[in-house]
C-alpha positions in Angstrom: -38.0 -30.3 -22.4 -35.8 -29.3 -19.5 -32.6 -27.3 -19.4 -29.9 -27.8 -16.9 -27.8 -24.8 -15.9 -24.6 -25.4 -13.9 -23.0 -23.2 -11.3 -19.7 -24.0 -9.6 -19.6 -22.6 -6.1 -17.6 -22.5 -2.9 -14.0 -23.5 -2.1 -14.9 -27.2 -2.8 -15.8 -26.4 -6.5 -19.2 -27.9 -6.0 -21.7 -28.0 -8.9 -25.1 -26.5 -8.2 -27.8 -27.2 -10.7 -30.9 -25.3 -11.8 -33.2 -27.6 -13.8 -36.2 -25.9 -15.5 -38.9 -26.7 -17.9 -38.5 -24.5 -21.0 -42.2 -24.1 -21.5 -43.7 -23.6 -18.1 -40.5 -22.0 -16.6 -41.0 -24.2 -13.5 -37.6 -24.8 -11.8 -35.8 -26.7 -9.0 -32.4 -26.0 -7.5 -30.3 -29.1 -6.8 -27.6 -29.0 -4.2 -27.3 -25.2 -3.6 -23.7 -24.8 -2.7 -23.7 -21.0 -2.8 -21.7 -19.8 0.2 -20.5 -16.3 -0.7 -23.0 -13.5 -1.1 -21.8 -13.0 -4.7 -22.6 -16.7 -5.5 -26.1 -16.3 -4.1 -26.6 -13.2 -6.1 -25.4 -14.9 -9.3 -27.9 -17.7 -8.8 -30.7 -15.3 -8.0 -30.0 -13.1 -11.0 -30.0 -16.1 -13.3 -33.4 -17.3 -12.0 -34.8 -13.8 -12.4 -33.4 -13.2 -15.9 -34.8 -16.5 -17.1 -38.2 -15.7 -15.4 -38.2 -19.0 -13.5 -40.5 -20.1 -10.8 -38.6 -22.2 -8.3 -40.8 -24.9 -6.7 -38.3 -26.9 -4.7 -34.8 -27.5 -3.5 -33.5 -31.1 -4.0 -30.4 -32.5 -2.2 -28.6 -35.5 -3.7 -27.0 -35.7 -0.2 -26.2 -33.3 2.6 -22.4 -32.9 2.9 -21.6 -29.3 3.7 -20.4 -28.2 0.2 -23.8 -29.3 -1.2 -25.9 -27.5 1.3 -24.3 -24.1 2.0 -27.2 -22.4 0.3 -30.1 -24.7 1.5 -31.6 -22.3 4.0 -31.1 -19.2 1.8 -32.7 -21.0 -1.2 -35.7 -22.3 0.7 -36.3 -19.0 2.4 -35.7 -16.8 -0.7 -38.2 -18.8 -2.8 -40.5 -20.0 -0.1 -40.1 -23.7 -1.0 -39.4 -27.0 0.7 -36.3 -29.1 0.9 -36.3 -32.6 -0.4 -33.7 -35.2 0.7 -33.5 -38.8 1.9 -34.2 -39.3 5.6 -30.8 -40.8 6.2 -29.2 -37.5 5.3 -30.5 -36.0 8.6 -27.3 -37.5 10.0 -25.2 -35.1 8.1 -27.5 -32.1 8.9 -27.4 -32.9 12.6 -23.6 -33.0 12.6 -23.0 -29.9 10.5 -21.5 -27.8 13.2 -18.9 -30.5 14.0 -18.0 -30.9 10.4 -17.6 -27.1 10.0 -15.1 -27.1 12.9 -13.0 -29.8 11.1 -12.7 -27.5 8.0 -12.3 -24.2 9.9 -15.6 -22.9 8.5 -18.0 -20.9 10.7 -21.1 -22.9 11.5 -24.2 -22.2 9.4 -27.8 -23.3 9.2 -28.1 -26.1 6.6 -31.9 -26.1 6.7 -34.1 -29.0 7.5 -35.7 -31.8 5.4 -39.3 -31.0 4.6 -40.0 -34.0 2.3 -38.3 -37.4 2.4 -37.1 -39.0 -0.8 -37.0 -42.8 -1.3 -36.1 -45.3 -4.0 -38.7 -44.9 -6.7 -40.0 -41.5 -5.7 -41.2 -39.5 -8.8 -40.7 -35.8 -8.9 -41.7 -33.4 -11.6 -40.3 -30.2 -13.1 -43.0 -28.8 -15.3 -43.9 -31.8 -17.6 -40.6 -33.6 -17.0 -40.5 -36.6 -14.6 -37.5 -37.6 -12.5 -37.2 -40.9 -10.8 -35.2 -41.1 -7.5 -32.6 -43.8 -7.1 -31.3 -44.6 -3.6 -27.5 -44.7 -4.1 -25.6 -44.9 -0.7 -21.9 -45.4 -0.3 -20.6 -41.9 -0.5 -23.2 -40.8 2.0 -25.8 -42.9 3.9 -28.8 -41.3 2.2 -27.4 -40.3 -1.2 -29.9 -40.2 -4.1 -29.7 -39.7 -7.9 -32.3 -37.9 -9.9 -32.9 -39.6 -13.3 -34.8 -38.2 -16.3 -35.4 -41.2 -18.5 -37.3 -39.3 -21.2 -34.4 -36.9 -21.8 -31.6 -39.3 -21.0 -29.7 -37.7 -18.1 -29.3 -37.9 -14.4 -28.1 -35.5 -11.6 -25.8 -37.9 -9.7 -24.2 -35.9 -7.0 -21.0 -37.5 -5.7 -21.6 -41.1 -6.7 -19.8 -41.1 -10.1 -17.4 -38.7 -11.6 -15.6 -38.5 -14.9 -12.8 -41.1 -14.5 -13.4 -41.3 -10.7 -15.9 -42.1 -8.0 -17.1 -40.5 -4.8 -14.9 -40.7 -1.7 -15.9 -43.1 1.0 -13.7 -42.1 3.9 -16.3 -39.7 5.4 -18.7 -40.7 8.2 -21.3 -43.0 6.8 -19.3 -43.9 3.7 -18.6 -47.4 2.5 -16.6 -48.3 -0.6 -18.3 -51.6 -1.4 -21.7 -50.0 -1.0 -20.8 -47.3 -3.4 -19.6 -49.7 -6.0 -22.9 -51.6 -5.6 -24.8 -48.4 -6.1 -22.9 -47.7 -9.3 -23.3 -51.2 -10.7 -26.9 -51.7 -9.8 -28.4 -48.2 -10.3 -26.3 -46.4 -12.8 -24.5 -48.9 -15.0 -27.9 -50.5 -15.9 -28.8 -47.2 -17.7 -28.3 -46.7 -21.4 -24.7 -46.0 -22.3 -25.6 -42.5 -23.8 -27.2 -41.4 -20.5 -25.7 -38.0 -19.5 -24.3 -37.8 -16.0 -24.2 -34.4 -14.3 -21.7 -34.7 -11.5 -21.3 -33.0 -8.1 -17.8 -31.8 -9.0 -16.0 -31.5 -12.3 -17.3 -31.9 -15.8 -20.3 -34.1 -16.9 -19.8 -37.5 -18.4 -21.8 -40.5 -19.7 -22.5 -43.9 -18.5 -20.9 -45.5 -21.5 -17.7 -43.5 -21.1 -17.3 -44.5 -17.5 -17.9 -48.2 -18.2 -15.1 -48.1 -20.7 -12.6 -45.7 -19.1 -13.2 -45.3 -15.4 -10.1 -46.9 -13.7 -12.0 -47.4 -10.4 -14.7 -49.5 -12.0 -13.1 -52.1 -14.2 -15.4 -55.1 -14.1 -18.0 -53.3 -11.9 -20.6 -53.7 -14.6 -19.9 -57.3 -15.6 
């Protein structure tokens, strides 16, 4: 069995996740958004306290708030970065994006391993399937653990909301298609860990999300 630990970091209130196998203590960090030194220290202390062995960093996508800690994490734990090839677009333009937000430029790291639809990743004995879910970002992916009934979905679906599509590479109809074809086909009790805000379930969003009325018909 895995455990998912949530950290909310940076001025964008981004959710960073540590997923680990309770038996082997093998772990991955998903979307390390730790910007301040205190945030990085909190993440490091948790990993040390739980005696975890970090084996990879996974990005659902590479918008700045999800990658502030990419380089720190890969260097600190000596591991590679996994992301979809189309997210190189965001990494290559990070300095320009930082200027828009008045944030000093930083090194967002580089993709070591490319994720694709159907890629299977492991954390200890747990298996995660990669879904390609563009719309919020060109190379956005979701990590789905079918055996345990949850997914790490980044900024595709939120509780009572959906990801924004007004950033470069975003497309509203593409996002709705990703939700309908990749997420709303999952069991209703599937847990959804979101990139911002509290977790939700597929069934709750089918019934209550005002942006998605009819999206699953």
